[in-house]
N, C-alpha and C positions, 0 to 999 in steps of 0.2 A: 217647452223644454227642448234641450239639445240632444238629438238623437245620435247615438254611436252607430257607425256602419257595422254591418256583418264582418267586414274585413278586419275589425278590431278584435274578433274573436280568435283565440288559439285553437287550432284544429288537431284532432287525433289523426294518426296514420290509419291505414286500413288494417294493419296488424293489431294496433292498440284497439280499434273498434272490435276486432274478432276476439281479442282476449279480454276487453273491458278493463284494461289497465294501461297507465302511462308510465313506462319504465324509465329508470335512470334518475339522475340529479339534475337540477336546474342550474343554468349558468347565471340566472338573475340573482343578484345579492343586494341586500338592504344597505343602502348608503349610510344611513345613520346608525352607528354602532353604539350609541349611548345607552345607559341603563338608568332605570328609575330607582327611587328609594326602596321600593318594595314592589312585589308582584302586583299586589292588590292597587298600589299607587299607579303602576302602568296600565292596569286593567281599567281603573277609573278614568284615566286620561282619555282612553278611546271612547268610553261611554259618554264621557262629559261632551266631547266633541260632537257626538251624534245628537245629544240632547239639545244642543245649541243650534241643530239644524231642523228645527221643529217643522212640522210634526215629526216626532221620533216613533217609529213603529218597531215592534219587537217580535220577531217570529217565535211563538210560544206554544210548545207542544205539551208542556208539563213534565219534561224530562229534566234531568239535573242541570244540564248545561243551559238550556234556554231559561230555566227558573232562575239560575244564577244571574244571568244577564239581565232579565227583567227585575229582579230584586235590586241589584245594584244601581240600575237606572232610576228606579223608583226612589231609592235612598238618596241618590245625588240630585234628582230633580227637586225633592223636597228641601234639601239642604241649601241648594243654590237658588231656590225660588224660580225654577224653570218649569215650563209645562210637563205635566207627568207623561211618561211614555205610554204608548197604546199597544197592549198585547194583541197579536194577530194569531188566531188558532184555526187550523184546518180540521173539519169534523167530517168523518166518514161513516155514517150510520149503518151502511151495508157492510162494513168490515169490522167485526167485533174485536179482532185482536189488535186494531189500532186505537181502541177506545182508552183514553187516559183522562177522562172526565173527573175522576176522584182526585187525582193528583193536581189537576188544574184548579179545581176548586179549593183544594187546600192551600195552594200558593196564593190564589187570588183573595181568599179570606185573609190570609197572613198579611197581605200587602194592602188590602183595602183600596184598591184601585176602582175608580168609578166607570172607566170606559173599556170596553173589551169587544174587539172585532172578532166575531166568530163566522166563518164562512163554511157553510155546509155544502157538501158535495154528495147527494143522495146515490148518485151512480158512479161515484168515484172521480178521479182526476186522470184518466187513462192516458198513457204515454203516446198513444195514437188516436186519442179522442179529438173532438173537434177544435178545442183550444190549443192542444199541443200540436195538431196538424197545422194550424196558422203559424205557430212559432217555427215549426220545422220548415214550412215553405219559405219563410222570410229569412231564417238564420241558418239553416243547414244543420249538418251534423255538429253536435258540441259534446264536450266531455266535462263534467259528468252528465249522463243522460237526463237525470232528474231535473236539470236546468229547464227543460221544456215544459215541465209541469208548473213552474213559477209563475209565468205570465198570468195563469188563471187567478193567482193570488195578488200579484204586484198590480195589476191594471185596476184592481178595486180599491186601491189606497189613495187615489187622488192625484197622482202625478207630481208630488213634491214632498220634500223631507228627506228623512234618513231611515235607514233599515238596518237594524241590529240583529245579528244571528248567534247562536251558540255553536256554530260549526267548528269542529276540531277538538272538542272536549274529550271525546274518547281517546284520541291520540295524545294529546298534550297533557292531560290529567291522568291518563291510564298507566298502567304498570309497565316501566320501562326495563330493558335488559339487566341493568344494574340492581333492580329491586329483586330479581330472581335470586341473586347471591345474598343481598342483605336480609332476606327472609331467614336464613340460617341462624343469625343471632337475634333477630327481632322476635322470632316465635319462641325461642328458648328451646333448650334440648328436649324437654318432656313433650313438647307440642309438635316437634319436627315429624314429618311424614316422609315415607320413601319418595313420593312425588317431589318434595321440596329439594331433596339431595340431587335428583336426577335433573331437576330444572336448573339449579345452581351450577351442577357439572356442565350441562349444555351451554349455559351462558359463558362460562369460562373457557370453554374449548377453542382451539384454534379456528379461524374462519373457514378454512377448507373443510374441516369436519362438520361445522355448522351448516355450511352450504349444502353439503351432501346429504345431510339429515333433513334439511328443509326440502330439498327436492324430492326425497323419499316420501315426505309428508304430503306434498302436493300431489305426487303421483298416486299415492293411496286414496287420497280424498276425491280425485277426479271430479272436480266441481264443474268442468266445462266439457262434458263428453261430447259435444257437437265439434270440438276442434280435431281437425286431422292430426295424426300422430306426430308428424313432424312440427306442426304449428304448435302443438301442446308441449312437446320437448323444448322448443325454443322459448316458449312462454315461461314455463317452470324454471328453465335455467336462468333467464333474465330476472324473474320475480325472486328467486332464491338468492340471486346475487344482490339485488336491491335490499332485501331484508336483512341480509347478513352484513351489510356495511354498517349497520347501526353500532355506534361506539358502546363500550361497556360503561362508561361513566354516565350517569343520568344527565349531568350538565351538558355534556357534549351530545348526548343522544337527543335532548330536546332541541338543540340547534340544528341538529341533523334532520329533524322532522320537517322544517320549513324549507329545506333545500331540495326536497323531492319534486320532481317534475309534476307528479300527480297532484300534489298540494298546490303547487304554483299555478297550474292550469285551472284547476277548480276555482281557486280564489279570483283569478284574473277573470274568467269567463262570468262568474256569478256577479262581479262588480260591473262588467260591460252590460249585462243583462238588466241589472238594477238601475243603471244610469239610462238605459233605453226606456225605462218607465218613469224617469224623472227623480229617482231616489239614489242616495249616496249610500253605498253598502259599507258597513263596519262589522268586522269579525274579531272581537277583542281577544278571543282565546287563541287566535292565530296571528294577532299582531307581532311582528319580529321583536319590538322592544319589550312586550310582555313576556314573549318566550324566552328571551335572553335574561331578563330579571328573574324569572322563575327558575331558569337554569342555575343561576347563582344561589338562589335560595335552596334549591333541591340538592346541590353538592354531588358528590360522586354516587351515593347510593339512592337518593331520591326519597319520596315519600313512601311509607310503609304500604299504602294502598291508595285506591282511587278516592275512597271515602276520606282518608286523612288528608289528602289534597284539598278536597272540597271543604272540609272543616277548617283547614288553615286559612283558605281564602274567603270563605263566605259564611262563616258560623254566625256572624252577627246580623245577617240579613235574611237568613233562610231557617226554617224549622229543621229539627234533626231528622225527621222522617224523610225530608227530601234530600238531605246531605248524604244519608246512608242508604238510599234507595238503590236496589239492585236490579229491579224488573225493568223491562223495555218494551215498548210497543212495536208492532211490525206493520208496514204499509205496502208490502209487495202487491197485495190483491187490490189495494186502492188505485194503483198506477198500471196494473196489468189485469184488467177486467174484461168486459164484454167487447169492447172495441178491439183489444189485442187478439181475443179469440176469433172475432169475426175476420180480422185480417189474416191470421194464421190459417184459417180454414180455407180462404179463397186465393192465398198466395201460391204462385206457380213455381216458387223455388228459385227464381232468378234474381239477379242483382248482387249477389254475394260471390265472393271467390271460392270456387269449388276446392282449390287446393288448400284452403285455410279451414272450410266449414263444411260438415255433413248436414245438408239442408233438412233432411227428414229427422234427424235426431233433434235438431234446433226447433223444428216445428212442434215436435212432441213435448219439447220443454215449455214453449209458449202456451200450449194447450193443456198443460197439467194443472192440477188443482191449486198448487202453490208454486207458480213459475219463479224461476230465480231471477234476481234483479241483474246478475252477471250477464244475462241473455239480452238485456235491453239495448245496448248500442248496436247490436245486429238487427234488432226489431226496427230501429230508426233507419239503419242503412237500407234495409229491405223495403221499407216503406217509401223512402225517397227515391229508390231505383224504380219502383213502381208508379211514382208520381212525378214525372219529369217536369211538370210546369211549376217548379219553384224558381224563385228569383235567381238571376245569374250571379249577384253578389254573395249568395249563400252556397255556392257550389264548391 
């Protein structure tokens, strides 16, 4: 296979590492501005390309998005006489809140697929575990951090073919700003709640008001107590500015989603990582042509709910229980387990900018029973600083 060099990865700044966010909009624009006949048609075009690059693996957790990708891939493979997709599932028996076996079995029974790769990680897939350390040494800091857990999966797939994911579903199919307003007439007068009126009023408010309100919400939540006051203030200001640039129209909001630097960096880096393992990455829910075509179909006010969007796109290939599912699994402890605790306990506090981070508050977060995923970029930065013998190309 052709290996892509670490220099091909896009890198976060030290401030982005500290805040666990990539602020701003991307200058990268998709050169193809065409539309498909329908959102489903655009989605299928991406999936069909992946199927023709067999073997076609599908990252399958049992959630709505990965189930939709797997179902459409199965449907198209059978319709076109192509090899069926191969679902790939990560299993963490020591982390009960990550268990989605019931949902997985429901989808697999519905699709009647013969092959299913189930990769079990009894001790988790820690972000500073042995396999992640190997990736960190060769690639250096990446964003999003979870990419360093992917080699433990990708290297087991044989080094050829394509890899489909359901990344982006929560954002692209979730409730947009315009839906906060359209709920006023979609619910009907008798079903309206005070919260619906407040939500619509907030969505319609001038940007300056929304930005101020968003900053107040972020300040109150205090999700990153390890940030120094000045760093926290700057992060909240930039993040609030990012969030409040979302257009009111759902059509424009969807197109805005794929211009964010955070989305562009995540997709680019995941594609480079997959290529490094001989696989071509496809993310149909984030494909610009799909998003543009979905925007046209969604119009100004969008879908009434996430479930309505799922039904509109995938009702013919998935059971209703999956389309309308609301529960989610959580994987934080799978990626921040014993290896993270061991590192946190012996870490001397060096390697991070003390003007950005309170290292003792950060250490306490890593050692907590349910550590926050937002603290993981700093975990990697600290580990790399304590492990100087990584490759020059990853610096």
